[in-house]
C-alpha positions in Angstrom: 13.8 -157.2 -67.7 14.0 -156.3 -63.9 17.8 -156.4 -63.9 17.8 -153.8 -66.6 15.3 -151.8 -64.7 17.6 -151.9 -61.7 20.5 -150.6 -63.8 18.4 -147.8 -65.3 17.0 -146.8 -61.9 20.4 -146.7 -60.2 22.4 -145.1 -63.0 19.9 -142.3 -63.6 19.3 -141.4 -59.9 22.1 -142.5 -57.6 25.5 -141.1 -58.1 28.2 -139.5 -56.0 29.6 -139.8 -52.5 28.2 -142.7 -50.6 26.9 -144.7 -53.5 28.5 -147.7 -55.2 29.4 -147.6 -58.9 26.9 -149.6 -60.9 29.4 -152.0 -62.4 30.5 -153.1 -59.0 27.0 -153.2 -57.6 25.7 -155.2 -60.5 28.4 -157.8 -59.9 27.5 -158.1 -56.3 23.8 -158.3 -57.0 24.3 -161.0 -59.5 26.2 -163.1 -57.0 23.6 -162.4 -54.4 20.8 -163.7 -56.6 22.8 -166.9 -57.2 23.3 -167.4 -53.4 19.7 -166.7 -52.7 18.4 -169.2 -55.3 20.8 -171.9 -54.2 20.2 -171.6 -50.4 16.4 -171.1 -50.7 16.1 -174.7 -51.8 16.9 -175.8 -48.3 15.9 -172.8 -46.3 12.5 -171.0 -46.6 13.9 -167.6 -47.5 11.4 -166.6 -50.2 8.1 -168.0 -51.2 7.9 -170.7 -53.8 6.1 -168.4 -56.3 9.1 -166.0 -56.1 11.9 -168.6 -56.6 13.1 -167.4 -60.0 15.9 -165.1 -61.1 13.5 -162.5 -62.6 11.4 -162.5 -59.4 14.4 -161.9 -57.2 15.5 -159.0 -59.5 12.1 -157.6 -59.1 12.5 -157.7 -55.3 15.9 -156.0 -55.7 14.4 -153.3 -57.8 11.9 -152.7 -55.1 14.6 -152.4 -52.5 16.7 -150.0 -54.6 13.8 -147.5 -54.6 14.5 -147.0 -50.9 17.5 -144.9 -52.0 15.2 -142.2 -53.1 14.6 -141.5 -49.3 18.1 -142.3 -48.0 20.9 -139.7 -47.6 24.3 -141.5 -47.3 25.8 -138.5 -45.5 23.2 -138.6 -42.8 22.0 -142.2 -42.7 25.4 -143.6 -41.6 24.0 -146.6 -39.6 21.0 -148.4 -41.1 19.3 -151.3 -39.3 17.1 -153.6 -41.4 14.5 -155.1 -39.0 13.3 -158.5 -40.0 15.9 -158.8 -42.8 14.8 -162.3 -43.9 16.9 -163.2 -47.0 18.5 -159.8 -47.1 15.9 -157.7 -48.8 16.5 -154.8 -48.5 19.5 -155.2 -46.0 22.0 -156.8 -48.3 20.9 -154.7 -51.3 21.4 -151.5 -49.3 24.7 -152.6 -47.9 26.0 -153.2 -51.4 24.6 -149.9 -52.8 25.8 -147.8 -49.8 29.4 -149.0 -49.0 30.2 -146.0 -46.8 27.3 -146.7 -44.4 27.2 -149.2 -41.7 24.4 -151.9 -42.0 22.9 -154.2 -39.4 20.8 -157.1 -40.7 18.5 -158.1 -37.8 16.4 -161.3 -37.8 15.2 -163.3 -34.9 15.4 -166.7 -36.8 18.7 -168.5 -36.4 18.5 -170.2 -39.8 18.0 -166.9 -41.5 20.7 -165.2 -39.6 23.1 -168.1 -40.6 22.3 -167.4 -44.3 22.8 -163.7 -43.8 26.2 -164.4 -42.2 27.1 -166.6 -45.1 25.9 -164.2 -47.8 27.6 -161.1 -46.4 30.9 -163.0 -46.0 30.6 -164.5 -49.5 29.9 -161.1 -51.1 32.6 -159.4 -49.1 30.3 -156.8 -47.5 32.5 -155.7 -44.6 30.1 -152.9 -43.8 27.3 -155.3 -42.9 26.8 -157.0 -39.5 24.3 -159.7 -38.7 22.4 -159.9 -35.4 20.1 -162.8 -34.5 17.6 -161.1 -32.1 14.2 -159.4 -31.8 14.1 -155.6 -32.2 14.4 -154.4 -28.7 15.7 -151.6 -26.4 18.9 -153.6 -26.0 19.5 -153.9 -29.7 18.8 -150.2 -30.4 21.1 -149.1 -27.5 23.9 -151.3 -28.8 23.5 -150.2 -32.5 22.3 -146.6 -32.3 20.9 -146.6 -35.8 20.1 -143.4 -37.7 17.5 -145.3 -39.8 15.5 -148.4 -39.3 14.1 -150.1 -42.5 11.2 -152.5 -42.5 10.0 -154.2 -45.7 8.2 -157.5 -44.8 5.9 -156.5 -41.9 2.4 -157.4 -42.8 0.3 -157.9 -39.6 -0.6 -154.2 -38.9 -4.1 -155.0 -38.0 -2.9 -157.0 -35.0 0.1 -155.2 -33.7 2.1 -151.9 -33.8 5.8 -152.4 -34.7 6.7 -149.0 -33.2 5.4 -149.8 -29.7 7.7 -152.6 -28.4 11.1 -151.0 -28.7 11.7 -147.4 -27.5 12.4 -145.7 -30.7 15.0 -143.1 -29.7 15.9 -140.5 -32.2 16.2 -142.7 -35.4 13.9 -142.5 -38.4 11.9 -145.4 -39.9 11.7 -146.2 -43.6 8.7 -148.4 -44.3 8.0 -150.3 -47.6 4.2 -150.7 -48.1 1.4 -150.1 -50.5 -1.2 -147.5 -51.1 -3.7 -149.9 -49.7 -2.0 -150.0 -46.4 -1.0 -146.4 -46.0 -3.9 -145.5 -43.7 -3.0 -148.4 -41.4 0.5 -147.3 -41.1 -0.6 -143.7 -40.4 -2.8 -144.9 -37.6 0.2 -146.8 -36.0 2.4 -143.7 -36.4 -0.1 -141.5 -34.7 -0.2 -143.8 -31.7 3.6 -143.6 -31.5 4.0 -139.9 -31.8 5.9 -140.1 -35.1 5.7 -137.7 -38.0 5.6 -138.4 -41.7 8.8 -136.8 -43.1 8.9 -138.1 -46.7 7.1 -140.4 -49.0 7.7 -141.8 -52.5 5.4 -143.9 -54.7 6.4 -146.1 -57.6 5.4 -149.1 -59.7 7.2 -152.4 -60.3 7.1 -154.5 -63.5 4.3 -157.0 -63.6 2.8 -155.5 -60.3 -0.6 -153.9 -60.3 -0.4 -152.6 -56.7 1.4 -149.2 -56.4 4.3 -149.4 -54.0 4.9 -146.8 -51.4 7.8 -145.7 -49.2 7.1 -143.8 -46.0 9.8 -142.2 -43.9 8.8 -141.3 -40.3 10.7 -139.2 -37.9 10.5 -137.8 -34.3 11.4 -134.3 -35.5 8.6 -131.8 -36.0 8.3 -130.6 -39.5 
C-alpha cells in the first residue's frame, strides 16, 4: 500500500531536471528496504514496532514529501543531521542524483551501516560522516540545506543553538502538535519560516508537517 503511495506521490509531483526517474528510484528503494530489514536485526536502526516492509515504505513515503520543499537547482548540497538508518538521507540521495548529500550521525555503528548501504546502492552522490553537528562540520561541508527528521527533545534543547548556522536553510519534519515548539526555538535563533507543507500518511492519525526555515528576510 505505502509503496504504491510512494509511486503515486513521486510520479505525479516530481519530474524534470534534478529528479530521478521513478523506475530507477523504485529499484533503489526496494533494495534499500531489504538492506534495512536485514541489518536492523543486529543493529537498532528502527524500532521493533516498525520492523516490517510496509512500515519502512511508510517512512520512505514520509521522506519523499520533503521534495515538495526542495529545489534541486538550488539545494545542491543537503546535509541530513542525525541520519540514523538513512531516513531521509538515503531516500533523498536516491531521488535527487544531481545533488550532493551528506549523511551525518554521531554513532559509529549507524555510520557503518550508512557506509555499507550507500556503497551497496551505488549512491556516489552520498557521503557519510560520523560526527556531531558542529561548526567544523558545517565549514567543511557548506550545505545549502540541513534536514532533520528524528529530533524529538525540543522541550529540553534547541538544535539551532549549538552549531553556528551560516547561510543554509533548515528543513524540519514534525507534526502539528509540535509546530509551536519549533517556532519558539526558531525565534530564539533569529530564523524565519520560509515555507511549510502539511500532509497525512496511511494509518497515521497525526498530521505531518514540513517546516523550512531560512536566514533571509521574507
